[in-house]
C-alpha positions in Angstrom: 346.3 40.1 76.4 347.2 37.0 78.3 343.5 36.1 78.7 342.9 36.4 75.0 345.7 34.0 74.2 344.5 31.5 76.7 341.0 31.7 75.2 342.3 31.2 71.7 344.2 28.1 72.7 341.2 26.6 74.4 339.1 27.2 71.3 341.7 25.6 69.0 341.8 22.5 71.2 338.0 22.1 71.5 337.3 22.4 67.8 338.7 19.0 66.7 336.9 17.3 69.6 333.6 18.7 68.6 334.2 17.6 65.0 334.9 14.0 66.1 331.7 14.0 68.2 329.6 15.1 65.4 331.2 12.6 63.0 330.6 9.8 65.6 326.8 10.3 65.7 325.1 8.2 62.9 322.2 9.8 61.2 319.5 8.0 59.2 320.6 9.6 56.0 324.2 8.3 56.5 323.0 4.8 57.2 320.9 4.7 54.1 323.7 6.2 51.9 326.4 3.8 53.2 327.3 0.8 51.0 328.4 -1.4 54.0 325.3 -0.9 56.2 322.2 -3.0 54.9 318.8 -1.5 55.5 316.4 -3.8 57.3 312.7 -3.0 56.7 310.7 -4.3 59.7 307.4 -2.7 58.7 306.7 -5.4 56.1 307.1 -8.2 58.7 304.6 -6.4 61.0 302.1 -6.1 58.1 302.4 -9.8 57.3 301.8 -10.8 60.9 298.8 -8.5 61.1 297.5 -10.0 57.9 297.9 -13.6 59.1 296.1 -12.7 62.3 293.3 -11.1 60.3 292.9 -14.2 58.1 292.8 -16.4 61.2 290.1 -14.3 62.7 288.1 -14.4 59.5 288.3 -18.2 59.4 287.2 -18.5 63.0 284.3 -16.1 62.3 283.3 -18.2 59.3 283.4 -21.5 61.3 281.4 -19.9 64.1 278.8 -18.6 61.7 278.5 -22.0 59.9 278.2 -23.7 63.2 275.4 -21.3 64.3 273.6 -21.8 61.0 273.6 -25.6 61.4 272.4 -25.3 65.0 269.6 -23.0 64.1 268.5 -24.9 61.0 265.5 -26.5 62.7 264.4 -23.1 64.1 264.6 -21.3 60.7 263.0 -24.1 58.7 259.8 -22.7 57.1 258.4 -26.3 56.6 256.7 -27.8 59.6 256.8 -31.4 58.3 253.0 -32.0 58.5 251.2 -33.3 55.5 248.3 -35.4 54.1 248.1 -37.9 51.2 245.4 -39.8 49.3 246.5 -43.2 48.0 245.1 -46.1 46.1 246.2 -49.4 44.5 245.8 -53.1 44.4 245.2 -55.1 47.7 245.9 -58.8 47.5 243.7 -60.1 50.3 244.6 -63.5 51.6 241.7 -65.9 51.6 240.6 -67.3 55.0 240.0 -70.6 53.2 243.6 -70.9 52.1 242.8 -70.8 48.4 245.1 -67.9 47.4 244.3 -64.2 47.4 241.5 -61.9 46.3 242.7 -58.9 44.2 240.8 -55.9 45.4 240.8 -52.2 44.7 241.8 -50.3 47.8 242.2 -46.7 48.8 242.8 -44.6 51.9 244.1 -41.4 53.4 247.2 -40.8 55.6 248.6 -38.0 57.7 252.4 -37.6 57.7 254.6 -36.1 60.4 258.3 -35.6 59.6 259.4 -35.9 63.3 263.0 -35.9 62.2 262.8 -32.1 62.0 263.1 -32.0 65.8 266.7 -33.1 65.3 269.2 -30.2 64.8 271.5 -32.2 62.5 270.8 -31.2 58.9 271.1 -34.7 57.5 269.2 -36.7 60.2 266.3 -34.3 60.2 265.4 -35.3 56.7 265.4 -39.0 57.3 262.6 -39.8 59.8 258.8 -39.6 59.3 255.7 -41.4 60.5 252.3 -42.2 58.9 248.9 -42.4 60.6 246.6 -44.0 58.0 243.2 -45.5 57.3 242.8 -47.9 54.3 239.7 -49.5 53.0 238.8 -52.5 50.7 235.6 -54.5 50.1 235.0 -58.0 48.8 231.9 -60.0 47.8 231.8 -63.7 47.6 228.9 -66.2 47.0 225.9 -66.5 44.8 222.8 -64.4 44.2 220.9 -66.2 46.9 223.7 -66.6 49.4 226.5 -64.2 49.5 228.9 -62.5 51.9 230.0 -58.9 51.6 233.1 -58.0 53.7 234.6 -54.6 54.3 238.2 -54.4 55.5 239.4 -51.3 57.4 243.1 -50.9 58.3 244.1 -48.4 61.0 247.9 -48.2 61.4 250.7 -46.0 62.8 254.0 -46.6 61.2 257.3 -44.7 61.5 259.8 -44.9 58.6 263.4 -44.2 57.8 264.2 -42.5 54.4 267.6 -42.4 52.6 267.8 -39.5 50.0 269.0 -40.5 46.5 271.8 -37.9 46.5 272.7 -34.7 48.4 269.7 -32.4 48.8 267.6 -34.7 46.6 263.8 -34.5 47.1 263.5 -38.2 46.3 264.3 -41.0 48.8 263.8 -44.7 49.4 262.3 -45.7 52.7 261.6 -48.6 54.9 258.6 -48.7 57.3 257.5 -50.7 60.3 254.4 -50.2 62.3 251.3 -51.7 64.0 247.6 -51.2 64.0 244.1 -52.7 64.0 242.0 -54.4 61.3 238.3 -54.0 61.6 236.1 -56.4 59.5 232.5 -55.8 58.9 230.8 -58.7 57.1 227.1 -59.0 56.0 225.9 -62.5 55.3 222.9 -62.4 53.0 220.5 -65.4 52.5 217.9 -64.4 50.0 216.6 -61.2 51.4 217.8 -61.7 55.0 221.1 -60.1 56.0 223.1 -60.9 59.2 225.9 -58.6 60.2 229.1 -60.1 61.6 231.8 -57.8 63.1 235.3 -58.8 64.0 238.8 -57.3 64.6 242.4 -58.3 64.7 245.7 -56.7 65.8 248.1 -56.4 62.8 251.7 -55.5 61.9 252.6 -53.3 59.0 255.9 -53.3 57.1 257.0 -52.3 53.7 259.3 -50.3 51.4 258.8 -47.5 48.9 260.0 -44.5 47.0 259.0 -41.1 48.3 259.4 -37.7 46.7 258.6 -34.2 48.1 259.7 -31.5 45.7 259.2 -27.9 46.8 256.4 -25.8 45.1 257.5 -22.4 46.5 260.9 -20.9 46.8 261.2 -21.0 50.6 260.0 -24.7 50.7 257.1 -23.8 52.9 254.9 -25.9 50.6 255.8 -29.2 49.0 254.1 -31.7 46.8 254.5 -35.3 47.9 254.2 -38.5 46.0 254.8 -42.1 46.9 255.1 -45.6 45.3 254.9 -48.4 47.9 254.8 -52.1 48.6 253.2 -52.8 52.0 252.4 -56.0 53.9 249.7 -56.4 56.6 250.2 -59.3 58.9 246.8 -60.0 60.7 246.7 -63.2 62.6 247.7 -66.1 60.4 246.9 -64.1 57.2 249.1 -61.7 55.2 247.7 -59.1 52.8 249.8 -57.3 50.3 249.2 -53.7 49.0 250.8 -52.3 45.9 249.9 -48.6 45.3 250.8 -45.0 44.9 249.8 -41.8 46.7 249.9 -38.0 46.2 249.5 -35.1 48.7 250.9 -31.9 50.2 253.4 -31.2 52.9 253.4 -27.9 54.9 
């Protein structure tokens, strides 16, 4: 009997203590239902941080891809920059007697190499090219009994710098400076007797012009080229002026 009373007293004392312990433990439901305890949502901040990091990675990837594309432009370019042109025009040949110029029809052929394509930079690689050309003109002076027939051959190599007329424009203005050799073959005819005279002179070439090279196919592997030019040939103490135009292809 005594033991039963002691146990009952212990049970009555322990019951309030357990109730206070249970009330002291905060549960998630109690925190959410309480008016005085604000709910702080940390998941949205984590999502924003992850999103910002993702955007930064995308921007870095885009910059890296753009840089790689610019670096490999000269490798992926389907156009080799090699071409050929036929040209013709008016050659004002200066007289060796100092009496003005002789207007002559002149024509020739040139090979073009766009050596600027060796440069990785997208803008600079479109600026530089060089011409290797041969040009011909013939003049006749004198009478039926005594006359001189002279053939002029111009062999030149001339690099040039072209400035496009707008972004990605196929048309550009250019300036050119080069050097070469002038070969002169003259036949002096007296009645029916002809005497050949051969000579040559070192020359400088310089000029300006307008050059176009629109693409014919979609991948630009084939282009049509055209040119309008004003060129001067300085040979010794004489200067010849050529005004002409040309057309060709570029591969």
